[in-house]
ROKEDO-808812 format. One record per residue (C-alpha): x, y, z; residue in three letters. Coordinates in Angstrom, 2 decimals, decimal comma, always signed. Example, Ala and Ser with C-alpha at 12.3 -4.5 7.8 and 13.67 -1.06 7.14 Angstrom:
<recs>
[rec [+12,30; -4,50; +7,80]; Ala] [rec [+13,67; -1,06; +7,14]; Ser] 
</recs>
This chain:
<recs>
[rec [+0,00; +0,00; +0,00]; Unk] [rec [+1,35; +3,41; -0,90]; Unk] [rec [+2,06; +6,14; +1,64]; Unk] [rec [-0,78; +8,13; +0,17]; Unk] [rec [-3,24; +5,26; +0,69]; Unk] [rec [-2,06; +4,78; +4,30]; Unk] [rec [-2,68; +8,43; +5,03]; Unk] [rec [-6,19; +8,19; +3,61]; Unk] [rec [-7,00; +5,01; +5,61]; Unk] [rec [-5,83; +6,44; +8,94]; Unk] [rec [-7,83; +9,60; +8,28]; Unk] [rec [-11,05; +7,64; +7,77]; Unk] [rec [-10,43; +5,60; +10,91]; Unk] [rec [-9,85; +8,76; +12,92]; Unk] [rec [-13,13; +10,28; +11,78]; Unk] [rec [-15,02; +7,10; +12,69]; Unk] [rec [-13,48; +7,01; +16,17]; Unk] [rec [-14,39; +10,66; +16,77]; Unk] [rec [-18,00; +10,14; +15,70]; Unk] [rec [-18,33; +7,05; +17,89]; Unk] [rec [-17,08; +8,99; +20,91]; Unk] [rec [-19,95; +11,48; +20,48]; Unk] [rec [-22,68; +8,84; +20,63]; Unk] [rec [-24,43; +8,71; +24,04]; Unk] [rec [-23,98; +5,25; +25,59]; Unk] [rec [-27,16; +3,22; +25,97]; Unk] [rec [-28,19; +2,21; +29,50]; Unk] [rec [-28,65; -1,45; +30,21]; Unk] [rec [-32,28; -2,14; +31,10]; Unk] [rec [-32,78; -4,85; +33,69]; Unk] [rec [-35,71; -7,12; +32,99]; Unk] [rec [-36,64; -7,96; +36,57]; Unk] [rec [-40,40; -7,53; +36,23]; Unk] [rec [-42,60; -4,51; +36,93]; Unk] [rec [-41,26; -1,65; +39,05]; Unk] [rec [-42,39; -1,67; +42,68]; Unk] [rec [-44,77; +1,24; +43,22]; Unk] [rec [-44,44; +2,83; +46,64]; Unk] [rec [-47,02; +5,01; +48,36]; Unk] [rec [-44,68; +7,96; +47,86]; Unk] [rec [-44,98; +7,44; +44,08]; Unk] [rec [-48,77; +7,77; +44,28]; Unk] [rec [-49,10; +10,55; +46,88]; Unk] [rec [-45,65; +12,20; +46,94]; Unk] [rec [-46,02; +14,39; +50,01]; Unk] [rec [-44,59; +12,30; +52,83]; Unk] [rec [-41,87; +14,76; +53,85]; Unk] [rec [-44,64; +16,48; +55,83]; Unk] [rec [-45,78; +13,43; +57,83]; Unk] [rec [-44,88; +10,63; +60,21]; Unk] [rec [-46,56; +7,30; +59,53]; Unk] [rec [-48,07; +5,41; +62,48]; Unk] [rec [-48,78; +1,72; +61,80]; Unk] [rec [-51,43; -0,65; +63,14]; Unk] [rec [-48,86; -2,15; +65,51]; Unk] [rec [-48,45; +1,21; +67,29]; Unk] [rec [-45,03; +1,98; +65,82]; Unk] [rec [-43,94; +5,33; +64,38]; Unk] [rec [-41,92; +4,60; +61,23]; Unk] [rec [-41,30; +8,27; +60,48]; Unk] [rec [-41,31; +9,69; +56,95]; Unk] [rec [-42,70; +7,03; +54,60]; Unk] [rec [-40,82; +7,67; +51,35]; Unk] [rec [-40,07; +4,41; +49,49]; Unk] [rec [-41,67; +2,42; +52,31]; Unk] [rec [-44,22; -0,36; +52,51]; Unk] [rec [-45,49; -2,81; +55,09]; Unk] [rec [-47,41; -5,83; +53,84]; Unk] [rec [-49,80; -5,83; +56,81]; Unk] [rec [-50,65; -2,14; +57,04]; Unk] [rec [-49,38; +0,16; +54,29]; Unk] [rec [-48,78; -0,58; +50,60]; Unk] [rec [-50,09; +0,13; +47,10]; Unk] [rec [-52,56; -1,62; +44,80]; Unk] [rec [-53,75; -1,09; +41,26]; Unk] [rec [-57,48; -1,47; +40,61]; Unk] [rec [-56,93; -2,04; +36,89]; Unk] [rec [-56,99; +1,66; +36,12]; Unk] [rec [-55,05; +3,55; +38,79]; Unk] [rec [-52,66; +3,10; +41,69]; Unk] [rec [-53,98; +3,59; +45,23]; Unk] [rec [-52,35; +3,78; +48,66]; Unk] [rec [-53,78; +1,22; +51,11]; Unk] [rec [-54,11; +1,99; +54,83]; Unk] [rec [-55,19; -1,18; +56,66]; Unk] [rec [-55,89; -1,54; +60,40]; Unk] [rec [-57,07; -4,49; +62,55]; Unk] [rec [-59,68; -4,22; +65,29]; Unk] [rec [-56,96; -4,97; +67,86]; Unk] [rec [-53,19; -4,70; +68,07]; Unk] [rec [-50,85; -2,23; +69,70]; Unk] [rec [-52,12; +1,35; +69,77]; Unk] [rec [-50,29; +4,68; +69,60]; Unk] [rec [-50,37; +7,09; +72,54]; Unk] [rec [-53,34; +6,82; +74,89]; Unk] [rec [-55,86; +5,74; +72,25]; Unk] [rec [-58,09; +2,68; +72,64]; Unk] [rec [-58,03; +2,11; +68,89]; Unk] [rec [-55,54; +0,94; +66,27]; Unk] [rec [-54,59; +3,13; +63,35]; Unk] [rec [-52,52; +3,16; +60,19]; Unk] [rec [-52,39; +6,89; +59,80]; Unk] [rec [-50,27; +9,86; +58,81]; Unk] [rec [-49,68; +12,56; +61,42]; Unk] [rec [-48,45; +15,99; +60,35]; Unk] [rec [-44,90; +16,96; +61,37]; Unk] [rec [-45,86; +20,60; +61,90]; Unk] [rec [-48,57; +22,19; +64,00]; Unk] [rec [-50,36; +25,47; +63,40]; Unk] [rec [-52,61; +27,74; +65,43]; Unk] [rec [-56,15; +28,38; +64,18]; Unk] [rec [-55,90; +32,13; +64,83]; Unk] [rec [-53,11; +32,47; +62,23]; Unk] [rec [-53,81; +29,40; +60,11]; Unk] [rec [-54,01; +29,17; +56,35]; Unk] [rec [-53,76; +25,39; +56,09]; Unk] [rec [-55,42; +22,81; +53,86]; Unk] [rec [-55,79; +19,05; +53,50]; Unk] [rec [-57,62; +17,46; +50,56]; Unk] [rec [-57,99; +13,79; +49,59]; Unk] [rec [-59,89; +11,42; +47,32]; Unk] [rec [-60,49; +7,89; +48,52]; Unk] [rec [-62,72; +4,85; +48,82]; Unk] [rec [-63,49; +2,55; +51,74]; Unk] [rec [-62,91; -1,13; +51,02]; Unk] [rec [-63,75; -2,70; +54,38]; Unk] [rec [-65,02; -1,98; +57,88]; Unk] [rec [-65,27; -4,44; +60,75]; Unk] [rec [-67,75; -7,28; +60,32]; Unk] [rec [-68,38; -7,60; +64,07]; Unk] [rec [-69,31; -5,25; +66,91]; Unk] [rec [-72,26; -4,30; +69,04]; Unk] [rec [-74,84; -2,39; +66,96]; Unk] [rec [-75,87; -0,39; +70,03]; Unk] [rec [-72,35; +1,07; +70,23]; Unk] [rec [-72,09; +4,15; +68,03]; Unk] [rec [-68,45; +3,55; +67,05]; Unk] [rec [-69,00; -0,01; +65,80]; Unk] [rec [-68,34; -0,68; +62,10]; Unk] [rec [-66,69; +2,71; +61,58]; Unk] [rec [-63,35; +4,21; +60,56]; Unk] [rec [-61,95; +7,74; +60,79]; Unk] [rec [-60,33; +8,80; +57,50]; Unk] [rec [-59,22; +12,36; +58,26]; Unk] [rec [-58,69; +14,49; +61,37]; Unk] [rec [-57,58; +17,72; +62,91]; Unk] [rec [-55,89; +16,89; +66,20]; Unk] [rec [-54,62; +19,10; +69,01]; Unk] [rec [-50,95; +18,72; +69,95]; Unk] [rec [-51,44; +20,54; +73,24]; Unk] [rec [-53,58; +20,48; +76,37]; Unk] [rec [-56,04; +17,58; +76,38]; Unk] [rec [-55,03; +16,64; +72,81]; Unk] [rec [-58,68; +16,62; +71,74]; Unk] [rec [-59,91; +16,57; +68,14]; Unk] [rec [-61,84; +19,46; +66,59]; Unk] [rec [-62,45; +17,30; +63,51]; Unk] [rec [-62,89; +13,60; +62,82]; Unk] [rec [-64,30; +12,44; +59,46]; Unk] [rec [-66,02; +9,06; +59,72]; Unk] [rec [-67,30; +6,34; +57,44]; Unk] [rec [-69,64; +3,75; +58,97]; Unk] [rec [-71,51; +0,80; +57,42]; Unk] [rec [-73,66; -1,72; +59,26]; Unk] [rec [-73,32; -5,45; +58,38]; Unk] [rec [-75,63; -6,51; +55,57]; Unk] [rec [-76,01; -2,97; +54,25]; Unk] [rec [-74,74; -1,99; +50,81]; Unk] [rec [-74,39; +1,70; +51,67]; Unk] [rec [-72,72; +3,35; +54,62]; Unk] [rec [-72,71; +6,85; +56,10]; Unk] [rec [-70,16; +9,66; +55,99]; Unk] [rec [-70,28; +12,13; +58,90]; Unk] [rec [-67,94; +14,44; +60,79]; Unk] [rec [-67,40; +15,20; +64,47]; Unk] [rec [-66,43; +18,21; +66,51]; Unk] [rec [-65,01; +17,28; +69,93]; Unk] [rec [-65,13; +20,02; +72,54]; Unk] [rec [-61,89; +21,35; +74,05]; Unk] [rec [-63,03; +20,72; +77,61]; Unk] [rec [-62,91; +23,51; +80,18]; Unk] [rec [-60,61; +22,79; +83,14]; Unk] [rec [-58,06; +20,07; +83,86]; Unk] [rec [-60,50; +17,12; +83,85]; Unk] [rec [-61,09; +15,88; +80,30]; Unk] [rec [-63,38; +12,96; +81,22]; Unk] [rec [-66,47; +15,05; +80,41]; Unk] [rec [-65,50; +15,63; +76,76]; Unk] [rec [-68,01; +14,76; +74,07]; Unk] [rec [-68,44; +14,80; +70,28]; Unk] [rec [-71,16; +16,46; +68,25]; Unk] [rec [-71,81; +14,59; +64,98]; Unk] [rec [-73,01; +16,05; +61,65]; Unk] [rec [-74,21; +13,86; +58,76]; Unk] [rec [-72,78; +14,35; +55,25]; Unk] [rec [-74,37; +11,42; +53,41]; Unk] [rec [-76,50; +8,94; +55,33]; Unk] [rec [-76,71; +9,02; +59,14]; Unk] [rec [-74,71; +10,72; +61,85]; Unk] [rec [-72,91; +8,91; +64,69]; Unk] [rec [-76,02; +8,64; +66,86]; Unk] [rec [-77,82; +6,15; +64,59]; Unk] [rec [-77,49; +2,82; +66,41]; Unk] [rec [-79,24; -0,53; +66,62]; Unk] [rec [-82,03; -1,32; +69,07]; Unk] [rec [-80,09; -4,38; +70,26]; Unk] [rec [-76,71; -6,00; +69,65]; Unk] [rec [-77,54; -7,41; +66,20]; Unk] [rec [-80,37; -5,17; +64,97]; Unk] [rec [-79,54; -2,30; +62,62]; Unk] [rec [-81,28; +0,88; +61,43]; Unk] [rec [-82,68; +1,00; +57,91]; Unk] [rec [-80,02; +1,35; +55,22]; Unk] [rec [-79,40; +5,04; +54,32]; Unk] [rec [-80,82; +5,93; +50,91]; Unk] [rec [-78,16; +8,53; +50,14]; Unk] [rec [-75,19; +6,62; +51,56]; Unk] [rec [-71,80; +5,70; +50,10]; Unk] [rec [-71,05; +2,08; +49,17]; Unk] [rec [-67,82; +0,23; +49,80]; Unk] [rec [-65,56; +0,90; +46,82]; Unk] [rec [-67,37; +4,13; +45,91]; Unk] [rec [-65,02; +7,08; +45,50]; Unk] [rec [-65,53; +10,38; +47,32]; Unk] [rec [-63,40; +13,29; +48,45]; Unk] [rec [-63,03; +15,73; +51,29]; Unk] [rec [-61,38; +19,13; +51,61]; Unk] [rec [-60,46; +20,81; +54,90]; Unk] [rec [-59,38; +24,46; +54,98]; Unk] [rec [-58,66; +26,33; +58,21]; Unk] [rec [-58,21; +30,08; +57,86]; Unk] [rec [-58,70; +32,94; +60,32]; Unk] [rec [-60,04; +30,58; +62,96]; Unk] [rec [-62,75; +29,06; +60,75]; Unk] [rec [-62,77; +25,43; +59,62]; Unk] [rec [-64,29; +24,96; +56,14]; Unk] [rec [-65,29; +21,49; +54,95]; Unk] [rec [-66,34; +20,31; +51,50]; Unk] [rec [-67,41; +16,77; +50,54]; Unk] [rec [-67,89; +15,58; +46,95]; Unk] [rec [-68,94; +12,32; +45,29]; Unk] [rec [-70,32; +11,66; +41,82]; Unk] [rec [-74,07; +11,15; +41,99]; Unk] [rec [-74,35; +12,77; +45,43]; Unk] [rec [-75,04; +16,31; +46,52]; Unk] [rec [-71,90; +18,29; +47,34]; Unk] [rec [-71,95; +19,24; +51,03]; Unk] [rec [-70,27; +22,30; +52,61]; Unk] [rec [-69,89; +23,08; +56,33]; Unk] [rec [-68,15; +25,67; +58,51]; Unk] [rec [-67,14; +25,63; +62,18]; Unk] [rec [-65,58; +28,30; +64,36]; Unk] [rec [-62,50; +26,88; +66,14]; Unk] [rec [-61,65; +29,93; +68,26]; Unk] [rec [-65,00; +30,91; +69,75]; Unk] [rec [-67,04; +28,23; +71,50]; Unk] [rec [-70,80; +27,80; +71,32]; Unk] [rec [-70,81; +25,21; +74,14]; Unk] [rec [-69,70; +27,15; +77,23]; Unk] [rec [-72,66; +26,26; +79,49]; Unk] [rec [-74,66; +23,11; +80,19]; Unk] [rec [-77,65; +24,74; +78,50]; Unk] [rec [-75,61; +24,86; +75,26]; Unk] [rec [-75,17; +21,08; +75,06]; Unk] [rec [-77,04; +19,87; +71,93]; Unk] [rec [-79,92; +17,39; +72,22]; Unk] [rec [-77,95; +14,73; +70,33]; Unk] [rec [-75,18; +14,94; +72,96]; Unk] [rec [-77,67; +14,95; +75,84]; Unk] [rec [-79,06; +11,66; +74,58]; Unk] [rec [-75,78; +9,99; +73,60]; Unk] [rec [-73,05; +11,21; +75,95]; Unk] [rec [-74,60; +12,88; +79,00]; Unk] [rec [-76,16; +9,62; +80,33]; Unk] [rec [-72,66; +8,11; +80,62]; Unk] [rec [-71,22; +11,12; +82,42]; Unk] [rec [-69,66; +12,92; +79,48]; Unk] [rec [-71,33; +16,25; +80,16]; Unk] [rec [-68,50; +18,81; +80,09]; Unk] [rec [-68,52; +22,33; +78,72]; Unk] [rec [-65,95; +23,99; +76,46]; Unk] [rec [-63,49; +26,77; +77,16]; Unk] [rec [-64,65; +30,08; +75,65]; Unk] [rec [-61,83; +30,34; +73,11]; Unk] [rec [-62,18; +26,68; +72,10]; Unk] [rec [-58,93; +25,70; +70,34]; Unk] [rec [-57,59; +29,25; +69,84]; Unk] [rec [-54,50; +28,75; +72,01]; Unk] [rec [-53,54; +25,26; +70,90]; Unk] [rec [-51,37; +23,93; +68,11]; Unk] [rec [-53,36; +21,77; +65,68]; Unk] [rec [-52,28; +19,32; +62,99]; Unk] [rec [-53,83; +17,12; +60,31]; Unk] [rec [-54,10; +13,33; +60,24]; Unk] [rec [-55,08; +11,06; +57,35]; Unk] [rec [-55,53; +7,31; +56,94]; Unk] [rec [-57,41; +4,42; +58,53]; Unk] [rec [-58,15; +4,98; +62,23]; Unk] [rec [-60,27; +1,94; +63,14]; Unk] [rec [-63,04; +2,87; +65,58]; Unk] [rec [-64,15; -0,72; +66,29]; Unk] [rec [-62,35; -2,43; +69,14]; Unk] [rec [-62,73; -5,50; +71,35]; Unk] [rec [-63,34; -3,71; +74,65]; Unk] [rec [-66,62; -4,37; +76,45]; Unk] [rec [-69,53; -1,95; +75,90]; Unk] [rec [-69,89; -1,96; +79,68]; Unk] [rec [-66,79; +0,27; +79,78]; Unk] [rec [-68,27; +2,85; +77,40]; Unk] [rec [-71,41; +2,24; +75,36]; Unk] [rec [-70,39; +4,75; +72,66]; Unk] [rec [-66,76; +3,75; +72,01]; Unk] [rec [-66,26; +0,13; +73,14]; Unk] [rec [-67,58; -2,28; +70,52]; Unk] [rec [-66,98; -5,75; +71,97]; Unk] [rec [-65,89; -6,86; +68,48]; Unk] [rec [-63,95; -9,98; +67,50]; Unk] [rec [-60,18; -9,51; +67,86]; Unk] [rec [-58,83; -13,10; +68,03]; Unk] [rec [-56,67; -12,00; +70,95]; Unk] [rec [-54,90; -9,46; +68,76]; Unk] [rec [-53,93; -11,98; +66,07]; Unk] [rec [-53,77; -9,78; +62,97]; Unk] [rec [-53,81; -12,63; +60,44]; Unk] [rec [-57,02; -14,10; +61,88]; Unk] [rec [-58,69; -10,67; +62,03]; Unk] [rec [-57,85; -10,06; +58,37]; Unk] [rec [-59,15; -13,49; +57,39]; Unk] [rec [-62,67; -12,91; +58,77]; Unk] [rec [-63,09; -9,20; +58,00]; Unk] [rec [-62,35; -7,65; +61,39]; Unk] [rec [-60,36; -4,72; +60,10]; Unk] [rec [-60,70; -1,43; +58,25]; Unk] [rec [-59,16; -0,79; +54,84]; Unk] [rec [-59,07; +2,60; +53,13]; Unk] [rec [-57,62; +3,35; +49,68]; Unk] [rec [-56,40; +6,86; +48,89]; Unk] [rec [-55,94; +7,95; +45,27]; Unk] [rec [-54,86; +11,54; +45,93]; Unk] [rec [-53,82; +13,51; +49,00]; Unk] [rec [-52,54; +17,08; +49,15]; Unk] [rec [-51,37; +19,31; +51,99]; Unk] [rec [-50,81; +23,06; +52,18]; Unk] [rec [-49,00; +24,36; +55,26]; Unk] [rec [-48,94; +27,99; +56,40]; Unk] [rec [-45,64; +29,78; +56,99]; Unk] [rec [-46,61; +30,23; +60,63]; Unk] [rec [-46,56; +26,45; +61,28]; Unk] [rec [-43,95; +25,15; +63,73]; Unk] [rec [-42,47; +21,79; +64,71]; Unk] [rec [-44,86; +19,19; +66,12]; Unk] [rec [-42,11; +16,91; +67,48]; Unk] [rec [-43,28; +17,41; +71,08]; Unk] [rec [-46,45; +15,45; +70,29]; Unk] [rec [-44,49; +12,49; +68,93]; Unk] [rec [-41,93; +12,57; +71,74]; Unk] [rec [-44,78; +12,24; +74,22]; Unk] [rec [-46,98; +9,70; +72,43]; Unk] [rec [-44,37; +7,42; +70,83]; Unk] [rec [-43,46; +6,25; +74,33]; Unk] [rec [-47,00; +5,14; +75,15]; Unk] [rec [-47,85; +1,88; +73,37]; Unk] 
</recs>
């Protein structure tokens, strides 16, 4: 080969090497099956929450986390959902009588300066199959809350779903719990407001007899949504579901309407006063207390005897706390969330004092 031909050949090779060096390398794709979808992929807002599980443990921020018994994702054939699942009995968090798989906000805010919001879309997949129908809390689950981090740690908002055995449709209602005047909190009570179906006070005439099925109720697996906005001391609630009337409510959180015994509503006089829960509320209600949101599956059915408290102790099946057996025969609550969004005001501060106190009690 002539010198001229060699020069030409090396030139061509040099050009080819240069062009090859400019091509972006292709990544090797592992074929290990479908990607695991975490809850934080579906509702990516967990930096703002601690996750409490149905065994009473606080696992902290739940990014890239799952627990096969309590907290994981499913796909219903169309969309991914986050599952919050809770047995009737297990270890509880803090001083509660009830198990929960629930998010608790890492910051607290004061209603006088609040501009805070929680919104979610969800469907209920199961409530307990056993309980005493005369006990108002039987067959119910709390799916969203505002909780106090201070004082008595009462709850100015609890959003419930409740369905009696044999019924197709259940009820959605919300509670306001008074911030009891004085140091003794044993007289606290809840006032219940119906959204769709009944309120909390609808109970059976005996252990296994149920009210008529609500005509405007929500079925298991039927999607609905709630929105909670607290601003300038006022709590604003909005509930939506396709085929149902949209419902809107407001409640003042910084000025009580229950400061004397004469102010106690008839519903409360019939449900709570006979068992000694007949307190009154401090005039400024929750004005001086830090509040925070909760979201998930807070099972309201437990195995404690109704003789202890006829409103909150269901006498349900718990299999001695055996979670597997409770799940096998339907003694649990299961809530699927499709969306969940949180807006936190700049005035919010750390809520770690609440967790420091309650994580030690289980």
